[in-house]
C-alpha positions as CSV (number, residue, x, y, z in Angstrom):
1,M,10.8,14.2,-3.5
2,K,9.8,10.8,-5.6
3,T,7.1,11.5,-7.8
4,N,5.1,9.3,-9.9
5,P,6.2,9.0,-13.7
6,Y,3.8,7.0,-14.7
7,A,0.5,9.5,-13.8
8,T,-1.5,10.3,-16.6
9,E,-4.3,11.3,-14.3
10,T,-4.2,14.0,-11.4
11,R,-6.7,12.7,-8.6
12,Y,-7.0,14.0,-4.6
13,V,-7.2,12.0,-1.7
14,T,-8.3,15.1,1.1
15,V,-5.9,14.9,4.2
16,G,-7.0,16.6,7.3
17,D,-7.2,20.4,5.5
18,R,-4.7,19.2,2.3
19,Q,-5.2,18.0,-0.9
20,I,-2.3,14.8,-1.6
21,A,-2.1,14.3,-5.5
22,T,-2.7,10.2,-6.5
23,D,-2.5,9.2,-9.8
24,Q,-5.4,7.7,-11.7
25,E,-5.1,4.2,-9.8
26,G,-4.7,6.0,-6.4
27,Y,-0.8,5.3,-6.7
28,I,0.4,8.6,-4.4
29,Q,1.9,11.8,-6.9
30,N,4.8,12.6,-4.6
31,M,6.3,9.4,-1.8
32,G,7.3,12.3,0.2
33,E,3.9,13.4,1.4
34,W,3.2,9.7,2.5
35,S,1.8,10.0,6.6
36,E,-0.3,7.6,8.5
37,D,-3.2,9.9,8.0
38,Y,-3.1,9.8,4.0
39,A,-3.3,5.9,4.2
40,R,-6.6,6.7,6.7
41,A,-7.9,8.5,4.3
42,L,-7.3,6.8,1.2
43,A,-8.5,3.4,3.6
44,K,-11.7,5.3,4.1
45,Q,-11.8,6.0,0.4
46,D,-11.4,2.2,-0.6
47,G,-14.2,1.3,2.7
48,L,-11.2,-0.2,4.3
49,E,-11.3,0.2,8.3
50,L,-6.8,-0.4,9.3
51,T,-6.4,-2.9,11.3
52,D,-3.3,-3.5,13.6
53,E,-2.9,-6.4,10.7
54,H,-3.0,-4.0,7.7
55,W,-0.5,-1.5,9.6
56,Q,2.0,-4.2,10.0
57,I,1.3,-5.2,6.7
58,I,2.0,-0.9,5.4
59,R,4.8,-1.0,7.4
60,F,6.5,-4.1,6.0
61,I,6.1,-2.8,2.6
62,R,7.7,1.0,3.7
63,E,10.5,-0.8,5.2
64,F,10.7,-3.7,2.6
65,E,11.0,-0.7,-0.2
66,A,12.9,1.6,2.1
67,T,15.7,-1.2,2.1
68,H,15.3,-2.4,-1.5
69,Q,14.1,0.3,-3.3
70,V,11.4,-1.8,-4.4
71,Q,8.6,-3.5,-3.5
72,P,8.2,-6.8,-1.6
73,Q,6.5,-10.0,-3.6
74,V,3.7,-11.2,-2.6
75,R,6.1,-14.8,-1.9
76,T,7.9,-12.3,0.0
77,M,5.0,-10.8,2.2
78,I,3.8,-14.8,2.5
79,K,7.0,-16.0,3.8
80,H,7.2,-13.0,6.6
81,F,3.9,-13.1,7.3
82,T,3.8,-16.7,7.8
83,V,6.7,-16.5,9.9
84,L,4.4,-13.8,12.4
85,W,1.4,-14.9,12.1
86,G,1.2,-18.7,10.9
87,Q,-0.1,-20.2,8.3
88,E,-3.5,-19.9,9.0
89,R,-3.1,-15.8,8.6
90,G,0.1,-15.9,6.6
91,N,-1.2,-16.9,3.4
92,N,-2.0,-15.6,0.6
93,H,-5.7,-16.0,0.4
94,Y,-5.8,-14.5,4.1
95,L,-3.9,-11.5,3.1
96,H,-5.9,-10.7,0.0
97,D,-8.7,-10.8,2.2
98,L,-7.5,-8.0,4.0
99,F,-6.3,-5.6,1.1
100,P,-9.8,-6.6,-1.0
101,R,-9.0,-4.2,-4.0
102,G,-6.1,-5.9,-5.4
103,G,-4.4,-7.9,-2.5
104,P,-1.6,-6.7,-0.6
105,Q,0.9,-5.7,-3.1
106,K,-1.5,-3.6,-5.6
107,Q,-3.9,-2.1,-2.5
108,G,-1.4,-2.4,0.0
109,N,1.1,-0.5,-2.2
110,R,-1.5,2.0,-3.0
111,L,-2.1,2.3,1.5
112,A,1.7,2.2,2.0
113,G,2.4,5.0,-0.5
114,V,4.4,3.1,-2.5
115,R,4.6,2.6,-6.9
116,R,3.0,-0.2,-8.2
117,T,4.9,-3.1,-8.9
118,K,6.8,-4.0,-12.0
119,G,4.4,-5.6,-14.8
120,E,1.3,-4.8,-12.9
121,H,-1.4,-3.5,-15.5
C-alpha cells in the first residue's frame, strides 16, 4: 500500500458502495485502491467522459509509474503519443485538450491513481 504523505485534507470519491479517500487536490490516498471504476467516478466529478484516448494515456501513466517508480514527464508522453497517434494528436495542446483540468500530468495522474509530479504546485 502506497499512501499519500502530502495529504493535508481528506475528500472522498464514491465508487459503487465504497468511499475512496483522496487528498485536497483529488490525488488518491491509497494507490492500492485504484480501479478503472475509480477513474470513471473521478472523471465524472470532473465533468469528463473518458474516451479510448483517455484510457490509453491513463494506462501509459500507470505502466510508466509501475516500471520507473516515477510519473512520466509531459515530454515523454508527447514523444510516445506522437509515435502512436501522429503529430496532430500526439502534441502538448491535444493532450491538454483531453485533460482540461491540469493536463495529462495533473488530471491524468489523478485519474491514473498516481502521485503528483515532483515540483508540482
